[in-house]
N, C-alpha and C positions, 0 to 999 in steps of 0.2 A: 503493500499500500504506499502511495506516495504522499509524503507529508507536504502542506503548503508552507512554503518559507518566504517570510516577508522580510525586508532588510530596510532599515531607516539609518540615514547618515545624519549626524549631528554636525553641520560645518557652517562656518562664516565665510563667505565668498570675499576674496581679496585678489589683487592683480597678480598676474603671472609673470614670472621673472624668466627672462630667457637665459638658457644655459648654453655655455660656449662648450662644454664637454661634459660627460657623465658625472654624477656626483660618486664620491668614494665611499666605502662603508662608514670609515671614520666620521665623515661629515654628516653621514645621513643619520646616525645614531644620535646626533645633538638635536635633530628635528622634532617638532612636536607631531604628535600623532592625531589624525582625524579618526575619531571613534564611530563605530558602526554598531546600530542595534538591530539584532538578527532575531526575529520572532519565528519561532517553530511551535506551532500549535498554540497553546495558552502560555508557553515559556518565552521570556524575553531576555535575550543574552546581549551583552556588550562586549565588543572586540574591536581591535584597531582595524582601520580599512585595509592595512597590509595582509592581516590575517585572513580577510575576506579574499583579497586578492589571491592569496596563496590557495584558498580553498577553489577558486574559479579556475586557476591555471591548472590544478591537480585533476580537475574534471574534464577541461576543455582541451587540454594538449597532452599527449604521451609524455609521461615523465622522461622517457628514455630519450627524448629529442635532444639535439645539441643545445649547449648553453645560451647562445645568442638568439636561437629561435624562442626558447622559453622566455628571455627577458623581453623580446619584442612582443610576446603574447601578454606579458605581465603589464606593459605600458599600455597595449591596446585594450585589455580588460578593465584596468584603471580608469582609462579615459571614458571607455563605454559607460562605466558605472556612473561616473560623476556627471556625464552629459545627461544621461536619462534623469538624474536627480534634480536637474534644473527645471523639469516639467512634470514631476512625479514625488510625491511625498515619500515613496519608498520604492524599493527594487524587488522584484520577484525572480525566481529561477527560470521564469519564462523569458526573461531578458538575457541572463547568463547562467548557466549550469554552476552549481556550487555543491561541494561536499565538505563534510566536516572531517575533524582529524581522525575521529572514530571511524568513518567510513573510508578514509584513506588506509588506515591499518587494515581493513577488511579487504580493500582493493589490492594492496600490494604485498599483504602478509609479511614474509620474512625479509622482503626488501623495503619494508616501510622506512626504516630508519634512514637508509641511503636515499630513497627518492624524495622524502619528506625535507631532509636537510638540504638536498639538492635543489628542491624548488624554492624553500624558505630563502636560502641565501641569494638565489637569483633574482627572486621578488625585491628582496631588501636592496640588492645592488642598484636597482632602478626606483627606488622608494620616492614616491611624490611625483614621479616624472608622469607627463602626459602629452598629448597630442593636440596642437592648436592650429586653427587657420584664421588668419586676420585677427589674432589675439582671442579667438573663442575656442572652446572645447569642440572637438569634431565628434561625428558619429561615426565611431571606429569600427565599422562591420568587420566580421572575420568569419572564416569558414573552413572547413577541413582540407579540400583539395580542389584546385581548379582542373579544366580539361586541357590547359595550356596557356589560356588566357583568362584574365579576370573580365568581369562585367561591369558596365556602367550602372551606378545606382539608379539611374532613371528608367532604365529598362526592366528592372526587378521590382523596386520598391517606389516607383513612380516619384522618386525624389532627385532633384537636379544638385547633387552635392558636387561642388567644384573640385573637391580633394579626392574624389572617388572616380576615376575614369579606367577605361580599359588598359591594361599593360601586360606584357607577356609574362607567364609564370612557367618557364620551361622545366623546372626541376621536378614538377608534380609527377610525370610519367615515370620517374625512376623507382615509383612504387608500384609496379606493374600488378602485383597481387591485389592492390586496392584501387588501382587507377580505373582499370576495366572491369565491369561487373555484369553479369547475366541474370535477367529475371525471367522465370518461366511462369505463365499464368495459364489457366484454363481459358478457353474461349468465353464461358459462361461468366466466369469471374471478371474478366476483362470488360465484357459488355456491361455487367451488373455496376461495375465501379464507374463507368463513364455514363451510364443511363442511356445506352443506345441499343437498337435492335441487334439481335445476333443472328438473324438469317443468313446474313452475308456480311463480311468484313471487308470494307474497302479504305485505304488509306492514300491520301490525295492531297495535292496543293502545299506540299512541305516547304515552308519558309525558314530559313536560316539567318541569325544575324552574323556579323563580322568574327564572333568567336566561335562559330559552328554550333552554337545552341539554337534549338528550335524556338522560334518566336511564334509560329502558327502554323497549324495543319488541319486538315478535315478528314474526319473518321465517319463513314456513311453519311457524307454530306453534311455532318455537323461540324460547325468550326470550334476549336480550341486553342487557347494559347499554350504555349509550352509550359509556362508556369501552372496552367490548370491541370494539364495531363501529369506533370510531376507530382503535384498535390493528390490528386485523385488516385494515382497508381501507386503512391508513395516511393517514387523513383530516387534514385541517389542525386541526380542533377538533370537540366534541361539539355543536355547533349545526350539524345538518345536516339535509337534507331529500332523501329519495330517491324518484325518479320512475323507474318501472318503463315503458320503451318498448321499441324495437328493441334499444336497449342500456340500461344503468343509468345514469342521470344523477345525480349527487350533487353538491348544491350545500351550501358551508359558509360560515360567517361568522367571522372571526378566525382566530388561528392560535396554538395552543398549548394548554396545559392549563387556564389561566385563573386560576390560583391565585398571589396576591400582585401584584406589579408588573407592569403592562402596559407593554412598552417603547414602543410606539406612543402609547399614552396618556400617558406621561411626556413625551414629545416634543411631544404636543400641548399639555400644561400648561406646558411650557417655551416654547412658542411664543407662549402666552398670558400671559407674564412671571411665570409661577409659579417659585420658586426650587426648589432640590433638596430643601431641608427640606419645604417645602409638597407637594412631589411624594411624597415618602417618608412623610410623615405622613397622606396621603390613602390611600395603598395599604396602609399597615402600621398599625394602630390602636393607639393608647394606647402608642406606644414612645417611647423617649429615643434621641437622637443623642448618642453619647458617645464619648470618646476611649478608645482601647485602649492602654493602657501596657505597655511591655516591662518 
């Protein structure tokens, strides 16, 4: 059973100071903490924002990833949380996934000490760092894996975010066991999910965008957007191909909505000796990495 988790941040908004270089741990330890109120059922817990970020990173990104990729994820997660709090009284796990230390212990078992300390130390190395555009926090979308290109935010979320545009993400296909995925559905299940007649299945008028993702198509003369098909069929991405045989065979590339930072792409860049600042500046255009002051 899933518990509803609500997060409240008690903060005072102050100007952002631009960093010329990443903070060192010794400097970070001198900074004040932003405190988080975390509600689990009827219990209200209070913990530092950085502990919340640790819980988000632990759930959102594989702990085995390279250090610089994890640091990039920490900055993106922290920014996304603070951005959402500008227009919401609290955060939920629908915005970003979060797990507690106890859940980390269950997840990592005998490797808990190693992975927890790894993520904790990397998060603290980026303490208080956020992404801004023209002095404002950005909506730092991220996802698991691209199909080789990222998406424009306007195409997916109908948001014209100037700092999230299409860029190459060529490292993603190095994870071939995850990059390509095949889903097999019965014709009855396929038609039921799409609410179409199943007497005959005809797919036509397939239109794709610059990133090779499906923007629209017709199935039995009913027009769908690629995003609709992805949601209705629970596909990994909108880069999909549908084959009609005895069953319906759907192959996809990548995993996620494609907007913002690709986590597997970030890990590929980190493997190639790119640091977290280079990773973030690749996936989010014309942004500043700044210190969020309490």
